[in-house]
C-alpha angles and dihedrals in degrees: 000000000000092000091047092051092048100044099030097209124032143151123229093263091055091050090053091048089059094052126093125250130306088052116212122241118274091240092054093053091044091053092050091050090051090051089052088051093053088051088053095241093114136032133186146209130204120261116177108305093340143046138259113219125207135176118257095183124067119240092243093051091048091050092050092049092050091047092051091049090052092047093049095043102040104025098028090241095304119124 
């Protein structure tokens, strides 16, 4: 998600280029992006034979959602 927020629109190859060594396999990154799409964090548009992915959730909204999930799962909703 960090790469998507920084670069706005990227393909899987560009995501991998931004990652540190050792770089993950193309298929692994592609699978993660598709999971993010099913969770409605990311969307895509066609570009040639591939896709450009872009975030559809703001970083602050994503952070809040993850924090609430942690609170509910680990602390049973109690702060």
